Structures are given as structure tokens and as C-alpha cells.
ZAMARGU-4260 file (C-alpha; in steps of 0.2 Angstrom, whole numbers, plus 5000, padded with zeros to 4 digits):
<rodrens>
0) 5000/5000/5001 | 5015/5012/5000 | 5012/5027/4987 | 5026/5037/4979 | 5033/5050/4988
5) 5024/5064/4975 | 5008/5057/4980 | 4997/5068/4991 | 4994/5053/5004 | 5007/5041/5007
10) 5006/5025/5018 | 5017/5014/5024 | 5014/4999/5034 | 5029/4990/5044 | 5032/4976/5049
15) 5023/4978/5068 | 5009/4980/5057 | 5008/5000/5062 | 5000/5008/5045 | 5006/5029/5044
20) 4996/5040/5031 | 5003/5057/5029 | 4995/5069/5022 | 5009/5075/5008 | 5005/5093/4999
25) 5014/5104/5012 | 5015/5119/4997 | 4997/5119/5001 | 4998/5117/5018 | 4990/5100/5016
30) 4973/5106/5010 | 4963/5094/5005 | 4951/5094/4989 | 4938/5080/4981 | 4953/5069/4974
35) 4960/5068/4990 | 4946/5064/5001 | 4943/5053/4989 | 4957/5042/4989 | 4959/5045/5010
40) 4942/5036/5008 | 4949/5022/4999 | 4965/5021/5010 | 4955/5021/5026 | 4944/5006/5020
45) 4960/4996/5017 | 4966/4997/5031 | 4948/4994/5041 | 4950/4977/5029 | 4967/4974/5032
50) 4968/4961/5046 | 4988/4963/5049 | 4988/4983/5051 | 4988/4983/5072 | 4983/5003/5072
55) 4985/5018/5063 | 4994/5036/5062 | 4988/5048/5053 | 5001/5062/5050 | 5006/5076/5039
60) 5022/5084/5030 | 5028/5101/5033 | 5024/5114/5044 | 5005/5113/5043 | 4995/5098/5048
65) 4981/5104/5038 | 4972/5117/5031 | 4955/5109/5028 | 4947/5113/5012 | 4959/5118/4996
70) 4955/5135/4990 | 4953/5131/4970 | 4943/5117/4977 | 4933/5129/4988 | 4932/5141/4972
75) 4925/5127/4962 | 4913/5123/4973 | 4907/5141/4973 | 4898/5138/4956 | 4891/5123/4959
80) 4873/5118/4960 | 4865/5112/4975 | 4865/5092/4969 | 4883/5094/4965 | 4888/5102/4981
85) 4878/5088/4989 | 4887/5074/4982 | 4903/5083/4988 | 4898/5085/5003 | 4895/5067/5004
90) 4912/5063/4997 | 4919/5073/5014 | 4905/5064/5024 | 4909/5047/5019 | 4929/5048/5020
95) 4925/5058/5040 | 4916/5039/5042 | 4927/5027/5036 | 4941/5038/5048 | 4928/5037/5063
100) 4926/5019/5061 | 4941/5011/5057 | 4943/4998/5068 | 4960/4998/5074 | 4966/5012/5085
105) 4969/5028/5078 | 4982/5041/5082 | 4982/5058/5077 | 5001/5066/5075 | 4996/5084/5073
110) 5012/5097/5072 | 5004/5112/5065 | 4987/5122/5058 | 4974/5112/5060 | 4958/5121/5053
115) 4941/5120/5047 | 4940/5101/5041 | 4957/5095/5050 | 4948/5098/5064 | 4937/5085/5061
120) 4951/5073/5056 | 4956/5075/5074 | 4941/5072/5082 | 4938/5055/5073 | 4954/5049/5078
125) 4954/5038/5096 | 4969/5049/5102 | 4977/5064/5097 | 4996/5068/5102 | 4997/5087/5096
130) 5014/5098/5097 | 5013/5114/5108 | 5014/5124/5093 | 4999/5116/5086 | 4983/5126/5083
135) 4965/5123/5076 | 4952/5134/5072 | 4932/5131/5064 | 4935/5145/5051 | 4920/5140/5043
140) 4908/5154/5047 | 4923/5165/5042 | 4919/5160/5024 | 4899/5161/5026 | 4899/5142/5030
145) 4894/5130/5043 | 4908/5115/5047 | 4891/5102/5045 | 4900/5086/5040 | 4913/5088/5053
150) 4900/5094/5067 | 4896/5073/5073 | 4915/5071/5077 | 4920/5089/5084 | 4905/5090/5094
155) 4908/5072/5102 | 4926/5078/5104 | 4923/5093/5113 | 4903/5094/5120 | 4889/5104/5115
160) 4895/5123/5125 | 4911/5122/5117 | 4906/5118/5100 | 4891/5131/5102 | 4905/5145/5105
165) 4919/5138/5091 | 4907/5133/5077 | 4902/5153/5079 | 4918/5163/5085 | 4929/5154/5071
170) 4942/5158/5086 | 4962/5151/5083 | 4965/5141/5098 | 4980/5132/5103 | 4985/5114/5109
175) 4985/5117/5127 | 4967/5124/5126 | 4960/5109/5113 | 4968/5097/5126 | 4956/5107/5141
180) 4941/5104/5128 | 4946/5086/5126 | 4950/5089/5107 | 4969/5083/5112 | 4976/5072/5124
185) 4993/5075/5127 | 5004/5092/5123 | 5021/5090/5117 | 5036/5100/5114 | 5039/5101/5093
190) 5056/5091/5099 | 5046/5078/5109 | 5033/5074/5095 | 5040/5059/5088 | 5044/5052/5104
195) 5026/5054/5112 | 5018/5045/5098 | 5032/5030/5097 | 5027/5029/5115 | 5010/5029/5114
200) 5012/5014/5099 | 5021/5004/5108 | 5007/5004/5121 | 4996/4999/5110 | 5007/4985/5102
205) 5007/4977/5120 | 4989/4975/5117 | 4978/4961/5112 | 4973/4967/5093 | 4955/4959/5093
210) 4952/4965/5112 | 4957/4982/5106 | 4946/4981/5090 | 4930/4975/5101 | 4933/4988/5115
215) 4933/5001/5102 | 4917/4993/5096 | 4910/4992/5114 | 4912/5013/5116 | 4900/5015/5101
220) 4887/5001/5105 | 4884/5008/5123 | 4886/5025/5121 | 4872/5035/5127 | 4860/5020/5129
225) 4849/5016/5144 | 4859/5002/5157 | 4842/4993/5156 | 4844/4972/5156 | 4846/4973/5138
230) 4861/4982/5139 | 4867/4972/5152 | 4864/4957/5144 | 4874/4960/5131 | 4889/4967/5139
235) 4889/4951/5149 | 4888/4940/5135 | 4902/4950/5126 | 4914/4948/5141 | 4911/4930/5142
240) 4914/4928/5125 | 4929/4936/5123 | 4935/4926/5138 | 4936/4909/5130 | 4943/4916/5114
245) 4959/4911/5109 | 4966/4928/5112 | 4958/4931/5130 | 4964/4911/5134 | 4984/4920/5127
250) 4982/4934/5137 | 4976/4928/5153 | 4989/4913/5151 | 5003/4924/5148 | 4997/4935/5163
255) 4997/4920/5174 | 5014/4912/5166 | 5021/4929/5168 | 5026/4930/5151 | 5022/4941/5137
260) 5008/4937/5126 | 5011/4930/5109 | 5004/4948/5101 | 5018/4958/5110 | 5033/4962/5098
265) 5047/4975/5103
</rodrens>
């Protein structure tokens, strides 16, 4: 799945099963257009279906993480009909959905500016690690637009109250504030960003790959549900099933035998 170096989206999967997807259009601050969105959708779909991939890192080359929509694309969209705009919007919405529901753990590595749709990309990842120089803005209203397709994921990440403010103000805020809002999980110095991401990768690789997939799906399935007998029964079934699974037996066995499980590779 490795792409050519001049491709706007680079993909690399290493021997440990770590997939790194890199936005590679630094001259345009990694802004995306309809073609890049289509490419990302396919990449995220391929990773989801690849049993050899243990986790994914979403990164970017250059000074900025992603400036959101490409200006040339925005200019074209201004002349589109409603139906053409609807088709375009569905493409972006489907890309975000593909990222959000990747079954493996996902890490966003944010080194610089993340504006507009880029906040959506971060919100769709399980773990966000950012340089203290990273900055964020839900800038759509500055252009007379709204952050519509990214809104389900951003509201989930930062909450309704914060979304009500930042959707309307388009204020620029930095990594420390993003961490307070829940958008960013860890803030590092620029020099420590790579090491912090590597540390998180190693943390995830120590865990059962099937268990992590099921744990992630568990969050989606139980969130905002009433704690009734149906939910209690379903969660009980899930833990019972994974306890007797091959991975569950290996994990428990390795713990009691004081050895590393068979999925743990340095």
C-alpha cells in the first residue's frame, strides 16, 4: 500500500503492523480537495479491512497538519449547483465516517495548524497527540459556511457548550486549550512529538489486537444507551465470549505464567 513520494497521501505499513498515513501536500498546507478526499476514503477502507494492520497513525508533512479545504476546490464549489454540492459534501462525510469507524486504534499526530475539516480529522481519531505549537480553528463561518459534515465528530470530542462557541466564533486556539476541550489528549514540545507518538504506539502494541477492536466497538455500542437489562445482558455476553476466545485465553495464560503474550513484539 505504499504510495509514491509525490503522492498527496502517503501510506506505509511496517513489519509490526503500524500503518502511517501521511498528508503530503505541504506547499498547500496539506489542504484537501475532492480527489484527496476520495483517496483518503479508499486508504481508510483498505486499512479497516487489513487484518495485518494493528493500528494507524495519521500524520502530515510540512509546517501545517492540514488547512482544511483547498482554496481551488472551494472556488469550484462556489459555482456548483445544490446537487453537485450535495454530492461533494457526501464525499467528505463518507471519508470522515471511514476514518471514525476504522476498527483498529487510530492516532492523530498534529505538528502545526489544523483548520476547518482538519479539526474533523482529529475528532475522528481515538488518540490525538499534538505539538504545543499546533493550533486549531473551526473557521467555516469566516467564509459564510458551517462545519456541517464534521459536526457529529467535533461535538462528540469537545462537547455541546464548546461547540456552540467555537462553531460561531471561528477563534484560533492552541494545543493547551484543545487539550482542555478534549480534542487533544497529549501536548508535547515539537522536539518530543515523535517520541510521544512512538510511546503510544508501543503502549497499543502491547495489547490484544482483537480485544482493542472489540473495546473500540464497545464504546460506540454502549454510548448514551440506557443501562437496562438488554444492555447488561449484551455486555455480559461480550466479556464471556472474549474470555473463552483464543486471544483471551492467551492473554490470561501469559499473565498468570508471567510471560509476554504472543502478540507483543518489540
